N, CA, C, O and the ligand as a Tripos MOL2 file, in Angstrom:
@<TRIPOS>MOLECULE
protein
  289   287    73     0     0
PROTEIN
NO_CHARGES

@<TRIPOS>ATOM
      1 N          -0.4620  -16.6850   13.0080 N.3       1 MET1
      2 CA         -1.7080  -15.9610   13.3230 C.3       1 MET1
      3 C          -1.5310  -14.4560   13.1600 C.2       1 MET1
      4 O          -0.5790  -13.8460   13.6470 O.2       1 MET1
      5 N          -2.4620  -13.9200   12.4770 N.am      2 ALA2
      6 CA         -2.4570  -12.4320   12.2370 C.3       2 ALA2
      7 C          -2.7580  -11.6850   13.5260 C.2       2 ALA2
      8 O          -3.5790  -12.1350   14.3270 O.2       2 ALA2
      9 N          -2.1480  -10.6270   13.7210 N.am      3 GLU3
     10 CA         -2.4180   -9.8270   14.9390 C.3       3 GLU3
     11 C          -2.6290   -8.4300   14.4510 C.2       3 GLU3
     12 O          -1.6700   -7.6700   14.3170 O.2       3 GLU3
     13 N          -3.8820   -8.0620   14.1760 N.am      4 MET4
     14 CA         -4.1290   -6.7330   13.6030 C.3       4 MET4
     15 C          -4.0090   -5.6030   14.5620 C.2       4 MET4
     16 O          -4.5200   -5.6930   15.6780 O.2       4 MET4
     17 N          -3.3690   -4.5560   14.1890 N.am      5 LYS5
     18 CA         -3.1930   -3.4160   14.9690 C.3       5 LYS5
     19 C          -3.4170   -2.1580   14.1900 C.2       5 LYS5
     20 O          -3.2640   -2.1670   12.9690 O.2       5 LYS5
     21 N          -3.7640   -1.0990   14.8200 N.am      6 GLU6
     22 CA         -3.9840    0.2040   14.0340 C.3       6 GLU6
     23 C          -3.3060    1.2710   14.8830 C.2       6 GLU6
     24 O          -3.4620    1.3330   16.1030 O.2       6 GLU6
     25 N          -2.5340    2.1200   14.1670 N.am      7 GLU7
     26 CA         -1.7670    3.1580   14.9070 C.3       7 GLU7
     27 C          -1.7720    4.4720   14.0360 C.2       7 GLU7
     28 O          -1.6590    4.4240   12.8120 O.2       7 GLU7
     29 N          -1.8990    5.5470   14.6770 N.am      8 THR8
     30 CA         -1.7880    6.8020   13.9280 C.3       8 THR8
     31 C          -0.5140    7.5630   14.2750 C.2       8 THR8
     32 O          -0.2350    7.8310   15.4430 O.2       8 THR8
     33 N           0.2730    7.9150   13.2170 N.am      9 LEU9
     34 CA          1.4950    8.5980   13.4750 C.3       9 LEU9
     35 C           1.4320   10.0340   13.0280 C.2       9 LEU9
     36 O           0.7390   10.3870   12.0740 O.2       9 LEU9
     37 N           2.1820   10.8630   13.7520 N.am     10 LYS10
     38 CA          2.3630   12.2960   13.3390 C.3      10 LYS10
     39 C           3.4570   12.3050   12.3540 C.2      10 LYS10
     40 O           4.5380   11.7810   12.6220 O.2      10 LYS10
     41 N           3.2140   12.9000   11.1820 N.am     11 VAL11
     42 CA          4.2260   12.9490   10.1490 C.3      11 VAL11
     43 C           4.4330   14.4460    9.6070 C.2      11 VAL11
     44 O           3.4690   15.0620    9.1510 O.2      11 VAL11
     45 N           5.6180   14.9740    9.6620 N.am     12 ASN12
     46 CA          5.9230   16.2700    9.2010 C.3      12 ASN12
     47 C           6.1510   16.4000    7.7360 C.2      12 ASN12
     48 O           6.7160   15.5030    7.1100 O.2      12 ASN12
     49 N           5.7230   17.5010    7.1700 N.am     13 GLY13
     50 CA          6.1980   17.8620    5.7720 C.3      13 GLY13
     51 C           5.2320   17.7190    4.6850 C.2      13 GLY13
     52 O           5.4260   18.2390    3.5860 O.2      13 GLY13
     53 N           4.0680   16.9430    4.9980 N.am     14 MET14
     54 CA          3.0630   16.7570    3.8600 C.3      14 MET14
     55 C           2.3130   18.0100    3.6620 C.2      14 MET14
     56 O           1.7770   18.6130    4.5930 O.2      14 MET14
     57 N           2.2840   18.4300    2.3050 N.am     15 MET15
     58 CA          1.6510   19.7270    1.9480 C.3      15 MET15
     59 C           0.4540   19.5470    1.0780 C.2      15 MET15
     60 O          -0.3240   20.4900    0.9330 O.2      15 MET15
     61 N           0.2390   18.3360    0.4560 N.am     16 CYS16
     62 CA         -0.8040   18.2020   -0.5640 C.3      16 CYS16
     63 C          -1.1730   16.7410   -0.7230 C.2      16 CYS16
     64 O          -0.6140   15.8820   -0.0410 O.2      16 CYS16
     65 N          -2.1300   16.4410   -1.6350 N.am     17 ASN17
     66 CA         -2.5140   15.0790   -1.8860 C.3      17 ASN17
     67 C          -1.3000   14.2840   -2.4020 C.2      17 ASN17
     68 O          -1.1500   13.1130   -2.0530 O.2      17 ASN17
     69 N          -0.4660   14.8730   -3.1950 N.am     18 GLY18
     70 CA          0.6470   14.1500   -3.7580 C.3      18 GLY18
     71 C           1.5760   13.5750   -2.6450 C.2      18 GLY18
     72 O           2.0220   12.4280   -2.6730 O.2      18 GLY18
     73 N           1.8190   14.4720   -1.6770 N.am     19 CYS19
     74 CA          2.5630   14.0550   -0.4120 C.3      19 CYS19
     75 C           1.9480   12.9240    0.2100 C.2      19 CYS19
     76 O           2.6020   11.9510    0.5840 O.2      19 CYS19
     77 N           0.6080   13.0330    0.3400 N.am     20 GLU20
     78 CA         -0.0980   11.9390    1.0740 C.3      20 GLU20
     79 C           0.0880   10.6740    0.3340 C.2      20 GLU20
     80 O           0.3570    9.6480    0.9590 O.2      20 GLU20
     81 N          -0.0440   10.6710   -1.0500 N.am     21 ASN21
     82 CA          0.0970    9.4590   -1.8970 C.3      21 ASN21
     83 C           1.5410    8.8500   -1.6520 C.2      21 ASN21
     84 O           1.7030    7.6530   -1.4110 O.2      21 ASN21
     85 N           2.5220    9.7180   -1.7300 N.am     22 THR22
     86 CA          3.9140    9.2770   -1.5340 C.3      22 THR22
     87 C           4.0890    8.4950   -0.2850 C.2      22 THR22
     88 O           4.7230    7.4400   -0.2920 O.2      22 THR22
     89 N           3.5330    8.9960    0.8150 N.am     23 VAL23
     90 CA          3.7150    8.3720    2.1500 C.3      23 VAL23
     91 C           2.8630    7.0750    2.1630 C.2      23 VAL23
     92 O           3.3260    6.0120    2.5780 O.2      23 VAL23
     93 N           1.7020    7.1950    1.7280 N.am     24 VAL24
     94 CA          0.7660    5.9640    1.7090 C.3      24 VAL24
     95 C           1.4040    4.8040    0.9320 C.2      24 VAL24
     96 O           1.4440    3.6560    1.3750 O.2      24 VAL24
     97 N           1.9200    5.1920   -0.3010 N.am     25 ASN25
     98 CA          2.5600    4.1360   -1.1400 C.3      25 ASN25
     99 C           3.7310    3.5020   -0.4340 C.2      25 ASN25
    100 O           3.8940    2.2820   -0.4680 O.2      25 ASN25
    101 N           4.5880    4.3530    0.2360 N.am     26 ALA26
    102 CA          5.7970    3.8330    0.8940 C.3      26 ALA26
    103 C           5.3620    2.9050    2.0390 C.2      26 ALA26
    104 O           5.9950    1.8740    2.2670 O.2      26 ALA26
    105 N           4.2970    3.2600    2.7530 N.am     27 VAL27
    106 CA          3.8270    2.4730    3.9180 C.3      27 VAL27
    107 C           3.2770    1.1550    3.3710 C.2      27 VAL27
    108 O           3.5420    0.0750    3.8990 O.2      27 VAL27
    109 N           2.4730    1.2940    2.2520 N.am     28 LYS28
    110 CA          1.8420    0.0540    1.7260 C.3      28 LYS28
    111 C           2.8720   -0.9390    1.2130 C.2      28 LYS28
    112 O           2.6000   -2.1390    1.1680 O.2      28 LYS28
    113 N           4.0740   -0.4540    0.8170 N.am     29 ASP29
    114 CA          5.1620   -1.3890    0.3410 C.3      29 ASP29
    115 C           5.6880   -2.1920    1.4730 C.2      29 ASP29
    116 O           6.3740   -3.1800    1.2130 O.2      29 ASP29
    117 N           5.4310   -1.8610    2.7210 N.am     30 VAL30
    118 CA          6.0140   -2.6330    3.8110 C.3      30 VAL30
    119 C           5.1430   -3.8960    3.9950 C.2      30 VAL30
    120 O           3.9230   -3.8130    4.1360 O.2      30 VAL30
    121 N           5.7930   -5.0310    3.9890 N.am     31 GLU31
    122 CA          5.0780   -6.2890    4.1080 C.3      31 GLU31
    123 C           4.4020   -6.3670    5.4420 C.2      31 GLU31
    124 O           4.9930   -6.1180    6.4940 O.2      31 GLU31
    125 N           3.1140   -6.7290    5.3620 N.am     32 GLY32
    126 CA          2.3130   -6.8060    6.7200 C.3      32 GLY32
    127 C           1.4270   -5.6130    6.8980 C.2      32 GLY32
    128 O           0.5930   -5.6020    7.8040 O.2      32 GLY32
    129 N           1.5700   -4.6100    6.0730 N.am     33 VAL33
    130 CA          0.6830   -3.4370    6.1480 C.3      33 VAL33
    131 C          -0.5660   -3.7850    5.3690 C.2      33 VAL33
    132 O          -0.5030   -4.2040    4.2140 O.2      33 VAL33
    133 N          -1.7130   -3.6030    6.0270 N.am     34 ILE34
    134 CA         -3.0420   -3.8720    5.4070 C.3      34 ILE34
    135 C          -3.5750   -2.6170    4.7370 C.2      34 ILE34
    136 O          -4.0640   -2.6790    3.6090 O.2      34 ILE34
    137 N          -3.4900   -1.4990    5.4050 N.am     35 GLU35
    138 CA         -4.1090   -0.2850    4.9190 C.3      35 GLU35
    139 C          -3.3680    0.9550    5.4690 C.2      35 GLU35
    140 O          -2.8750    0.9470    6.5970 O.2      35 GLU35
    141 N          -3.3030    2.0080    4.6500 N.am     36 ALA36
    142 CA         -2.6580    3.2050    5.1390 C.3      36 ALA36
    143 C          -3.4810    4.3850    4.6000 C.2      36 ALA36
    144 O          -3.9560    4.3820    3.4640 O.2      36 ALA36
    145 N          -3.6250    5.4010    5.4800 N.am     37 LYS37
    146 CA         -4.3120    6.6950    5.1010 C.3      37 LYS37
    147 C          -3.5070    7.7810    5.6290 C.2      37 LYS37
    148 O          -2.9520    7.7220    6.7260 O.2      37 LYS37
    149 N          -3.4410    8.8470    4.7800 N.am     38 ALA38
    150 CA         -2.6730    9.9880    5.2560 C.3      38 ALA38
    151 C          -3.5350   11.2090    5.1000 C.2      38 ALA38
    152 O          -4.3940   11.2580    4.2180 O.2      38 ALA38
    153 N          -3.3120   12.2380    5.9780 N.am     39 SER39
    154 CA         -3.9460   13.5110    5.9610 C.3      39 SER39
    155 C          -2.9570   14.5410    6.0590 C.2      39 SER39
    156 O          -2.3300   14.6760    7.1100 O.2      39 SER39
    157 N          -2.7310   15.3590    4.9650 N.am     40 HIS40
    158 CA         -1.7730   16.4790    5.0450 C.3      40 HIS40
    159 C          -2.2580   17.6560    5.9790 C.2      40 HIS40
    160 O          -1.4720   18.3910    6.5770 O.2      40 HIS40
    161 N          -3.6440   17.7620    6.0450 N.am     41 GLN41
    162 CA         -4.2380   18.8280    6.8730 C.3      41 GLN41
    163 C          -3.8500   18.5530    8.3510 C.2      41 GLN41
    164 O          -3.3810   19.4170    9.0930 O.2      41 GLN41
    165 N          -4.0940   17.2410    8.7140 N.am     42 ASP42
    166 CA         -3.7290   16.9600   10.1180 C.3      42 ASP42
    167 C          -2.2890   16.5410   10.3810 C.2      42 ASP42
    168 O          -1.8410   16.5120   11.5270 O.2      42 ASP42
    169 N          -1.5400   16.2020    9.2680 N.am     43 GLY43
    170 CA         -0.1770   15.8280    9.4750 C.3      43 GLY43
    171 C          -0.1770   14.3740   10.1110 C.2      43 GLY43
    172 O           0.6760   14.0950   10.9540 O.2      43 GLY43
    173 N          -1.0980   13.4760    9.7280 N.am     44 THR44
    174 CA         -1.1170   12.2080   10.2750 C.3      44 THR44
    175 C          -1.1630   11.1060    9.2300 C.2      44 THR44
    176 O          -1.6180   11.3250    8.1080 O.2      44 THR44
    177 N          -0.7130    9.9720    9.5830 N.am     45 VAL45
    178 CA         -0.7470    8.7570    8.8210 C.3      45 VAL45
    179 C          -1.2570    7.6260    9.6850 C.2      45 VAL45
    180 O          -0.6200    7.2680   10.6750 O.2      45 VAL45
    181 N          -2.4380    7.0380    9.3150 N.am     46 SER46
    182 CA         -2.9860    5.9060   10.0160 C.3      46 SER46
    183 C          -2.6940    4.5910    9.3120 C.2      46 SER46
    184 O          -2.9690    4.4470    8.1200 O.2      46 SER46
    185 N          -2.1480    3.6510   10.0260 N.am     47 VAL47
    186 CA         -1.7480    2.4500    9.4900 C.3      47 VAL47
    187 C          -2.3510    1.2470   10.2080 C.2      47 VAL47
    188 O          -2.2620    1.0730   11.4230 O.2      47 VAL47
    189 N          -2.9880    0.4120    9.3320 N.am     48 LYS48
    190 CA         -3.4910   -0.9310    9.8720 C.3      48 LYS48
    191 C          -2.4600   -1.8940    9.4320 C.2      48 LYS48
    192 O          -2.0770   -1.8870    8.2620 O.2      48 LYS48
    193 N          -1.9730   -2.7510   10.3340 N.am     49 TYR49
    194 CA         -0.9900   -3.6340   10.0680 C.3      49 TYR49
    195 C          -1.1220   -4.9930   10.8430 C.2      49 TYR49
    196 O          -1.8400   -5.0930   11.8380 O.2      49 TYR49
    197 N          -0.3920   -6.0310   10.3320 N.am     50 ASP50
    198 CA         -0.4010   -7.2940   11.0830 C.3      50 ASP50
    199 C           0.8670   -7.3750   11.9000 C.2      50 ASP50
    200 O           1.9580   -7.6040   11.3770 O.2      50 ASP50
    201 N           0.7000   -7.1830   13.1910 N.am     51 ALA51
    202 CA          1.8930   -7.1240   14.1130 C.3      51 ALA51
    203 C           2.6350   -8.4290   14.1250 C.2      51 ALA51
    204 O           3.7520   -8.5000   14.6400 O.2      51 ALA51
    205 N           2.0380   -9.4790   13.5640 N.am     52 ALA52
    206 CA          2.8150  -10.7520   13.5180 C.3      52 ALA52
    207 C           3.7680  -10.8020   12.3130 C.2      52 ALA52
    208 O           4.6820  -11.6230   12.2310 O.2      52 ALA52
    209 N           3.4900   -9.8500   11.3650 N.am     53 ALA53
    210 CA          4.2550   -9.8560   10.1310 C.3      53 ALA53
    211 C           5.1950   -8.6450   10.0140 C.2      53 ALA53
    212 O           6.1570   -8.6840    9.2470 O.2      53 ALA53
    213 N           4.9200   -7.5620   10.7780 N.am     54 THR54
    214 CA          5.8200   -6.4230   10.7110 C.3      54 THR54
    215 C           5.7830   -5.6570   12.0110 C.2      54 THR54
    216 O           5.0590   -6.0290   12.9340 O.2      54 THR54
    217 N           6.5490   -4.5980   12.0930 N.am     55 ASP55
    218 CA          6.7700   -3.8550   13.3100 C.3      55 ASP55
    219 C           6.6570   -2.4300   13.0050 C.2      55 ASP55
    220 O           7.0530   -2.0000   11.9220 O.2      55 ASP55
    221 N           6.1310   -1.6570   13.9130 N.am     56 MET56
    222 CA          6.0740   -0.1370   13.6560 C.3      56 MET56
    223 C           7.3860    0.4370   13.2520 C.2      56 MET56
    224 O           7.4600    1.4230   12.5170 O.2      56 MET56
    225 N           8.4390   -0.1940   13.7440 N.am     57 LEU57
    226 CA          9.7990    0.3150   13.3900 C.3      57 LEU57
    227 C          10.0140    0.3570   11.8150 C.2      57 LEU57
    228 O          10.5670    1.3070   11.2600 O.2      57 LEU57
    229 N           9.5360   -0.7400   11.1590 N.am     58 PHE58
    230 CA          9.7920   -0.8110    9.6630 C.3      58 PHE58
    231 C           8.8730    0.2280    9.0320 C.2      58 PHE58
    232 O           9.2600    0.8600    8.0490 O.2      58 PHE58
    233 N           7.6670    0.4260    9.5660 N.am     59 ILE59
    234 CA          6.7760    1.3570    8.9600 C.3      59 ILE59
    235 C           7.3160    2.7930    9.1360 C.2      59 ILE59
    236 O           7.2780    3.5780    8.1890 O.2      59 ILE59
    237 N           7.8170    3.1440   10.3370 N.am     60 LYS60
    238 CA          8.4610    4.4130   10.5330 C.3      60 LYS60
    239 C           9.6710    4.6690    9.5770 C.2      60 LYS60
    240 O           9.8660    5.7450    9.0130 O.2      60 LYS60
    241 N          10.4530    3.5720    9.4580 N.am     61 MET61
    242 CA         11.6680    3.6270    8.5500 C.3      61 MET61
    243 C          11.2310    3.9570    7.1050 C.2      61 MET61
    244 O          11.8570    4.7740    6.4300 O.2      61 MET61
    245 N          10.1190    3.2890    6.6350 N.am     62 ALA62
    246 CA          9.6670    3.4650    5.2900 C.3      62 ALA62
    247 C           9.2060    4.9440    5.1000 C.2      62 ALA62
    248 O           9.4290    5.5280    4.0400 O.2      62 ALA62
    249 N           8.5690    5.5310    6.1280 N.am     63 ILE63
    250 CA          8.1310    6.9550    5.9520 C.3      63 ILE63
    251 C           9.3190    7.8340    6.0410 C.2      63 ILE63
    252 O           9.3860    8.8270    5.3160 O.2      63 ILE63
    253 N          10.2720    7.5380    6.8880 N.am     64 ASN64
    254 CA         11.5100    8.4160    7.0130 C.3      64 ASN64
    255 C          12.4180    8.2920    5.7420 C.2      64 ASN64
    256 O          13.2900    9.1260    5.4980 O.2      64 ASN64
    257 N          12.1720    7.2230    4.9580 N.am     65 ASN65
    258 CA         12.9550    7.1400    3.7240 C.3      65 ASN65
    259 C          12.3210    7.9500    2.6210 C.2      65 ASN65
    260 O          12.9130    8.0570    1.5470 O.2      65 ASN65
    261 N          11.0910    8.5580    2.8310 N.am     66 THR66
    262 CA         10.5930    9.4830    1.8610 C.3      66 THR66
    263 C          11.0990   10.8700    2.2650 C.2      66 THR66
    264 O          12.0310   11.0010    3.0580 O.2      66 THR66
    265 N          10.4710   11.8840    1.7100 N.am     67 HIS67
    266 CA         10.8890   13.2500    2.0910 C.3      67 HIS67
    267 C          10.2630   13.6800    3.4050 C.2      67 HIS67
    268 O          10.4790   14.8110    3.8410 O.2      67 HIS67
    269 N           9.5180   12.8410    4.0280 N.am     68 TYR68
    270 CA          8.7410   13.2220    5.1970 C.3      68 TYR68
    271 C           9.2400   12.4960    6.4270 C.2      68 TYR68
    272 O           9.8940   11.4570    6.3390 O.2      68 TYR68
    273 N           8.9200   13.0620    7.5660 N.am     69 ASN69
    274 CA          9.4820   12.4940    8.8190 C.3      69 ASN69
    275 C           8.4500   12.1560    9.8810 C.2      69 ASN69
    276 O           7.5260   12.9300   10.1340 O.2      69 ASN69
    277 N           8.6110   11.0320   10.4790 N.am     70 VAL70
    278 CA          7.7590   10.7120   11.5670 C.3      70 VAL70
    279 C           8.1770   11.5650   12.7790 C.2      70 VAL70
    280 O           9.3620   11.6940   13.0890 O.2      70 VAL70
    281 N           7.1340   12.1600   13.4770 N.am     71 VAL71
    282 CA          7.4110   12.9320   14.6770 C.3      71 VAL71
    283 C           7.4070   11.9550   15.8970 C.2      71 VAL71
    284 O           6.3810   11.3490   16.2060 O.2      71 VAL71
    285 N           8.4910   11.8290   16.5310 N.am     72 GLU72
    286 CA          8.5980   10.9260   17.7010 C.3      72 GLU72
    287 C           8.2300   11.6430   18.9650 C.2      72 GLU72
    288 O           8.2610   11.0490   20.0430 O.2      72 GLU72
    289 CU          2.7090   17.6470   -1.7250 Cu       73 CU73
@<TRIPOS>BOND
     1     1     2 1
     2     2     3 1
     3     3     4 2
     4     3     5 am
     5     5     6 1
     6     6     7 1
     7     7     8 2
     8     7     9 am
     9     9    10 1
    10    10    11 1
    11    11    12 2
    12    11    13 am
    13    13    14 1
    14    14    15 1
    15    15    16 2
    16    15    17 am
    17    17    18 1
    18    18    19 1
    19    19    20 2
    20    19    21 am
    21    21    22 1
    22    22    23 1
    23    23    24 2
    24    23    25 am
    25    25    26 1
    26    26    27 1
    27    27    28 2
    28    27    29 am
    29    29    30 1
    30    30    31 1
    31    31    32 2
    32    31    33 am
    33    33    34 1
    34    34    35 1
    35    35    36 2
    36    35    37 am
    37    37    38 1
    38    38    39 1
    39    39    40 2
    40    39    41 am
    41    41    42 1
    42    42    43 1
    43    43    44 2
    44    43    45 am
    45    45    46 1
    46    46    47 1
    47    47    48 2
    48    47    49 am
    49    49    50 1
    50    50    51 1
    51    51    52 2
    52    51    53 am
    53    53    54 1
    54    54    55 1
    55    55    56 2
    56    55    57 am
    57    57    58 1
    58    58    59 1
    59    59    60 2
    60    59    61 am
    61    61    62 1
    62    62    63 1
    63    63    64 2
    64    63    65 am
    65    65    66 1
    66    66    67 1
    67    67    68 2
    68    67    69 am
    69    69    70 1
    70    70    71 1
    71    71    72 2
    72    71    73 am
    73    73    74 1
    74    74    75 1
    75    75    76 2
    76    75    77 am
    77    77    78 1
    78    78    79 1
    79    79    80 2
    80    79    81 am
    81    81    82 1
    82    82    83 1
    83    83    84 2
    84    83    85 am
    85    85    86 1
    86    86    87 1
    87    87    88 2
    88    87    89 am
    89    89    90 1
    90    90    91 1
    91    91    92 2
    92    91    93 am
    93    93    94 1
    94    94    95 1
    95    95    96 2
    96    95    97 am
    97    97    98 1
    98    98    99 1
    99    99   100 2
   100    99   101 am
   101   101   102 1
   102   102   103 1
   103   103   104 2
   104   103   105 am
   105   105   106 1
   106   106   107 1
   107   107   108 2
   108   107   109 am
   109   109   110 1
   110   110   111 1
   111   111   112 2
   112   111   113 am
   113   113   114 1
   114   114   115 1
   115   115   116 2
   116   115   117 am
   117   117   118 1
   118   118   119 1
   119   119   120 2
   120   119   121 am
   121   121   122 1
   122   122   123 1
   123   123   124 2
   124   123   125 am
   125   125   126 1
   126   126   127 1
   127   127   128 2
   128   127   129 am
   129   129   130 1
   130   130   131 1
   131   131   132 2
   132   131   133 am
   133   133   134 1
   134   134   135 1
   135   135   136 2
   136   135   137 am
   137   137   138 1
   138   138   139 1
   139   139   140 2
   140   139   141 am
   141   141   142 1
   142   142   143 1
   143   143   144 2
   144   143   145 am
   145   145   146 1
   146   146   147 1
   147   147   148 2
   148   147   149 am
   149   149   150 1
   150   150   151 1
   151   151   152 2
   152   151   153 am
   153   153   154 1
   154   154   155 1
   155   155   156 2
   156   155   157 am
   157   157   158 1
   158   158   159 1
   159   159   160 2
   160   159   161 am
   161   161   162 1
   162   162   163 1
   163   163   164 2
   164   163   165 am
   165   165   166 1
   166   166   167 1
   167   167   168 2
   168   167   169 am
   169   169   170 1
   170   170   171 1
   171   171   172 2
   172   171   173 am
   173   173   174 1
   174   174   175 1
   175   175   176 2
   176   175   177 am
   177   177   178 1
   178   178   179 1
   179   179   180 2
   180   179   181 am
   181   181   182 1
   182   182   183 1
   183   183   184 2
   184   183   185 am
   185   185   186 1
   186   186   187 1
   187   187   188 2
   188   187   189 am
   189   189   190 1
   190   190   191 1
   191   191   192 2
   192   191   193 am
   193   193   194 1
   194   194   195 1
   195   195   196 2
   196   195   197 am
   197   197   198 1
   198   198   199 1
   199   199   200 2
   200   199   201 am
   201   201   202 1
   202   202   203 1
   203   203   204 2
   204   203   205 am
   205   205   206 1
   206   206   207 1
   207   207   208 2
   208   207   209 am
   209   209   210 1
   210   210   211 1
   211   211   212 2
   212   211   213 am
   213   213   214 1
   214   214   215 1
   215   215   216 2
   216   215   217 am
   217   217   218 1
   218   218   219 1
   219   219   220 2
   220   219   221 am
   221   221   222 1
   222   222   223 1
   223   223   224 2
   224   223   225 am
   225   225   226 1
   226   226   227 1
   227   227   228 2
   228   227   229 am
   229   229   230 1
   230   230   231 1
   231   231   232 2
   232   231   233 am
   233   233   234 1
   234   234   235 1
   235   235   236 2
   236   235   237 am
   237   237   238 1
   238   238   239 1
   239   239   240 2
   240   239   241 am
   241   241   242 1
   242   242   243 1
   243   243   244 2
   244   243   245 am
   245   245   246 1
   246   246   247 1
   247   247   248 2
   248   247   249 am
   249   249   250 1
   250   250   251 1
   251   251   252 2
   252   251   253 am
   253   253   254 1
   254   254   255 1
   255   255   256 2
   256   255   257 am
   257   257   258 1
   258   258   259 1
   259   259   260 2
   260   259   261 am
   261   261   262 1
   262   262   263 1
   263   263   264 2
   264   263   265 am
   265   265   266 1
   266   266   267 1
   267   267   268 2
   268   267   269 am
   269   269   270 1
   270   270   271 1
   271   271   272 2
   272   271   273 am
   273   273   274 1
   274   274   275 1
   275   275   276 2
   276   275   277 am
   277   277   278 1
   278   278   279 1
   279   279   280 2
   280   279   281 am
   281   281   282 1
   282   282   283 1
   283   283   284 2
   284   283   285 am
   285   285   286 1
   286   286   287 1
   287   287   288 2
@<TRIPOS>SUBSTRUCTURE
     1 MET1         2 RESIDUE 1 A MET
     2 ALA2         6 RESIDUE 1 A ALA
     3 GLU3        10 RESIDUE 1 A GLU
     4 MET4        14 RESIDUE 1 A MET
     5 LYS5        18 RESIDUE 1 A LYS
     6 GLU6        22 RESIDUE 1 A GLU
     7 GLU7        26 RESIDUE 1 A GLU
     8 THR8        30 RESIDUE 1 A THR
     9 LEU9        34 RESIDUE 1 A LEU
    10 LYS10       38 RESIDUE 1 A LYS
    11 VAL11       42 RESIDUE 1 A VAL
    12 ASN12       46 RESIDUE 1 A ASN
    13 GLY13       50 RESIDUE 1 A GLY
    14 MET14       54 RESIDUE 1 A MET
    15 MET15       58 RESIDUE 1 A MET
    16 CYS16       62 RESIDUE 1 A CYS
    17 ASN17       66 RESIDUE 1 A ASN
    18 GLY18       70 RESIDUE 1 A GLY
    19 CYS19       74 RESIDUE 1 A CYS
    20 GLU20       78 RESIDUE 1 A GLU
    21 ASN21       82 RESIDUE 1 A ASN
    22 THR22       86 RESIDUE 1 A THR
    23 VAL23       90 RESIDUE 1 A VAL
    24 VAL24       94 RESIDUE 1 A VAL
    25 ASN25       98 RESIDUE 1 A ASN
    26 ALA26      102 RESIDUE 1 A ALA
    27 VAL27      106 RESIDUE 1 A VAL
    28 LYS28      110 RESIDUE 1 A LYS
    29 ASP29      114 RESIDUE 1 A ASP
    30 VAL30      118 RESIDUE 1 A VAL
    31 GLU31      122 RESIDUE 1 A GLU
    32 GLY32      126 RESIDUE 1 A GLY
    33 VAL33      130 RESIDUE 1 A VAL
    34 ILE34      134 RESIDUE 1 A ILE
    35 GLU35      138 RESIDUE 1 A GLU
    36 ALA36      142 RESIDUE 1 A ALA
    37 LYS37      146 RESIDUE 1 A LYS
    38 ALA38      150 RESIDUE 1 A ALA
    39 SER39      154 RESIDUE 1 A SER
    40 HIS40      158 RESIDUE 1 A HIS
    41 GLN41      162 RESIDUE 1 A GLN
    42 ASP42      166 RESIDUE 1 A ASP
    43 GLY43      170 RESIDUE 1 A GLY
    44 THR44      174 RESIDUE 1 A THR
    45 VAL45      178 RESIDUE 1 A VAL
    46 SER46      182 RESIDUE 1 A SER
    47 VAL47      186 RESIDUE 1 A VAL
    48 LYS48      190 RESIDUE 1 A LYS
    49 TYR49      194 RESIDUE 1 A TYR
    50 ASP50      198 RESIDUE 1 A ASP
    51 ALA51      202 RESIDUE 1 A ALA
    52 ALA52      206 RESIDUE 1 A ALA
    53 ALA53      210 RESIDUE 1 A ALA
    54 THR54      214 RESIDUE 1 A THR
    55 ASP55      218 RESIDUE 1 A ASP
    56 MET56      222 RESIDUE 1 A MET
    57 LEU57      226 RESIDUE 1 A LEU
    58 PHE58      230 RESIDUE 1 A PHE
    59 ILE59      234 RESIDUE 1 A ILE
    60 LYS60      238 RESIDUE 1 A LYS
    61 MET61      242 RESIDUE 1 A MET
    62 ALA62      246 RESIDUE 1 A ALA
    63 ILE63      250 RESIDUE 1 A ILE
    64 ASN64      254 RESIDUE 1 A ASN
    65 ASN65      258 RESIDUE 1 A ASN
    66 THR66      262 RESIDUE 1 A THR
    67 HIS67      266 RESIDUE 1 A HIS
    68 TYR68      270 RESIDUE 1 A TYR
    69 ASN69      274 RESIDUE 1 A ASN
    70 VAL70      278 RESIDUE 1 A VAL
    71 VAL71      282 RESIDUE 1 A VAL
    72 GLU72      286 RESIDUE 1 A GLU
    73 CU73       289 GROUP 0 **** ****
């Protein structure tokens, strides 16, 4: 059973649309992620995901593996 959740993370270091794309692509590569949106102006990444298929931990790890960092 899918268990849809949505969460917005604070992410440091995004300066432009290219940065947004890098983060969004990294997040979308995580199995169980349905949708991802990033805003470099706000420094946020919104993620829709299936909590039965993934965990926020994996999503945060995917972001932290880019040049950008999740603010905890
Ligand atoms: Cu950039």
